[in-house]
N, C-alpha and C positions, 0 to 999 in steps of 0.2 A: 459239637463234634461228636460223632458216634464213638462207641467203644473201640471199634477197629476203624480208624480214620482213613485208611488207605485202600486202594484197589490194586490187585496184582495182575500181571499179564506177562506172557512170554516176550522176551526181547531178543529174538534170534534163537538158535538151537541150544545155546549154552548159557543163557542169562535170563534173569527175571527182573522186571521193573515194578517198583512199588510207587504209586502216585497218591500223594496227599491232595487236599483241596488246592486248586491252582491259583495261588496268590502269594505275594511276597510278605511273609509273616514270620517274625522271630520265634513265636511259640511253635509253629510248624517245623521250622528248621531245627530247633532244639529237640523236638520230639524225634525227628529223623536221626539226629546225631546220637541221641541216647539209645535208640533202638539199634543203630549200627554198632555201637560199643557193646551192647548186650549180646547181639548175635555173635560177634567175634570172640567174646569171652565165654559164652555158654553153649553155643550150638555149632557155629561154623569154624571148627577147630583145625580142620585139615589145611595143609599148606596150599597156597595158590589162590585163596579167596581174595577178591578185591571188591570192596563195597564203596560205591561212588555216590556221595550226596551232592545234589545241586538243587537249590531253591526248594521245590516241593516234591522232589522225587529221590529215590534211592535205587541204584542199579546194583544187582548182585551177580557177579560173574566169577568163575573159577577157570584160570588159564592153564591149569595143570591136570585137570581131569574132566570127564564128561559129567554134565549136570543133569540130574533127573528133574526137569523143569516142572512137570506136573506134580510130582511129589513135593517139591519145594513150595510151590504155590499153595498146596493144600495145608501145609504145616505152619506157614508163616503167621496167619492170624492166631493160631493157638499159641505160638511162641510170644507174640505181642501181648496177648492176654495174660500170660504167665509172668511177664516182666514186672518185678516188684518196685514200688517206689516211683519209678519212671522219672528219676532225677537225671538231668542232662549232664554230660561230661563237663569237666572244667574247660574254660575258654581262656585264651590269652589276649592281652591288649598290647598293641604295637604302636609306636610313634615313628612314622616314616618321614624323612626330609624330602621336601619338594621345592625346586627353584621355579618361580613363576616369571622369570625374566623373559622378555619378548623373544629372545633367541630360541627359547624352548617352548614358547606358547604362541604358536601362529594364529590361534583362534581366540585368544584372550580378549582382544579389543572388540571383535565382532560379537562374541558371546556377551560381554559386558553391556554393549549397546542394546542387544536384543532383550536382555533381562532388565534393562533400565537401571543400571547401577554403574558406578565407577569401577575400574579394574581393581582398585584397592579394596573396595567393598566386596567384590566377588571373591577375592583371595581370603578376606577375613571370614566370609560366610563358608567357604570351602574348608577352612581349617578350624572352624568353631566347634565341631562335634565329631564323635566317633562314627564309623561306618561298619556295618556288619558284613562279614565275608559270607555270601550266600552260595558261592560256587567257585570252582577253579577250572578254566578252559577258556576259550576255544583254542588258545595256545597253551603249552605247558607253563603253568605259573601265572596265567592271566587271572587277576582277581576281580570277580564281580562283586562290587560293594554297593549295598543297598542302604536306604535310609537318608538319602540326601534331602535337604530342606526344600520345601515347595518352591521357594523363590529361585532355585537353581535348576529346576527341571525344564528341559527343552528336547525337541526331537533330534534324531541323528542328523548328520550332515546330508544334504541333498546329493552330493557327489563324494563318495568315499575316496580317500587317498590311496594310491598304490604303494606309498612308502611312508610308514609311521615309525619314527625312531624308537629303539629300545629305551624303556624308562619313561616314555611319554605318559602323562596323566590326562585322562579324558573324561568328558561328561556326555551322557546320552540317556534320554528318557528319565527313568527314576534311579539311574545308577551312575557311579563314578568308578574308574578302574585304571590299572597300570598295565601298559604293554611290556611284557618281559623280554620280548625279542622284536627286532625290526620286522614289520609285516604290513600288509594292507590294513586299512581300518577306516571306519566311518564315524568315529566319535570326535567330538570337539576337543582339541588339544589345548590345555591351559597351563601346562607346566611339565616338569620332568623330575623323576626320582632317580638319584645317582647310584643307588645301591642295588645289587642284584637280588631278585626275589626267587629265582629258580636257578639252581646250580646242579646239573645232572650228576656230577661226581659225588654229591653229598647224599646222605641218607637221614631223613627224607630230603629229596632235592628241592622242595619248596619250603621256605622258612615258615610261611603262614598256612593255616589250615582252615577249612570251612568252620564257621561258628566264631572264629576269632573276630576281634574288633581292631580297626585301623583308625588312627588319627593322624592327619597330616600336619607337619610343622614347616612353615615357610622359612627358607634359607636364602642367603645371599649367593652370588655367583662364586665368591671365594670359598664359601663352605661347600658348595656343589663340587668344585674342583677337588677339594680335599677329600670329601666322602667318596667321590668317584675313584680316586687312587686307592683309598682304603678298601673299597669294595673289590677292585680289580686284583689286589694282592691278598685279599682274604682276611683283613684285620679289622674291618668295620664292626663296631659293637652295636648290634641292633638294640634299640631302646624298647623296653617292655614295661607296661603297666602291670598291675597285680592280676594274677590269674584268679578266676573264681568259678564256682559252679553256678549254673542257672537253675532256678527253681522251675 
């Protein structure tokens, strides 16, 4: 990787897009997150700046003032070169409950058959390791989680659903994710997470941030109902692993 690993380009009249090599890679994501933190601490100090990391890109936009895009593009490589240590920010580790009962998992049987394993094996594989949060979108709070094992990779559904329930946990390509609101969707639904991950009234509204890691814990229907109530009234205690800095 070159000393300045990204290219810059205008992204509309008031935003700049930085693009790293186009691949799903933890080192790239951590470099982006570290540079984002550095910019906010050292250079982009005015109010209104929003820096949005997703996979291999970082979007810089200020919603409160006009941005001199050409000037910003010119100075960003210099700022990157001046960054000392290049240590990534601390990340958090979350454990999220998921119920894999057939009521919440309309695609579990079909996916298990396609992948050549029993449903119990699929659930065990899905909960066996942590996943990295590579981005948040297309819905507010939708977590794009990368790093799924090879044996769980499969293409999206041929026919997307018009209605995917909030909390649905899906598989698609090299990713798994959670639908924070009811919406259309083309991922294979294998379970449901009963606790909210995006609450507009909170600051920040999304509990999880890019760079964090998620691990799923299989729960019973009774636990699902309990955690659903706890989430709705705001008393659910999100389980966290130890935070740490990435080298």
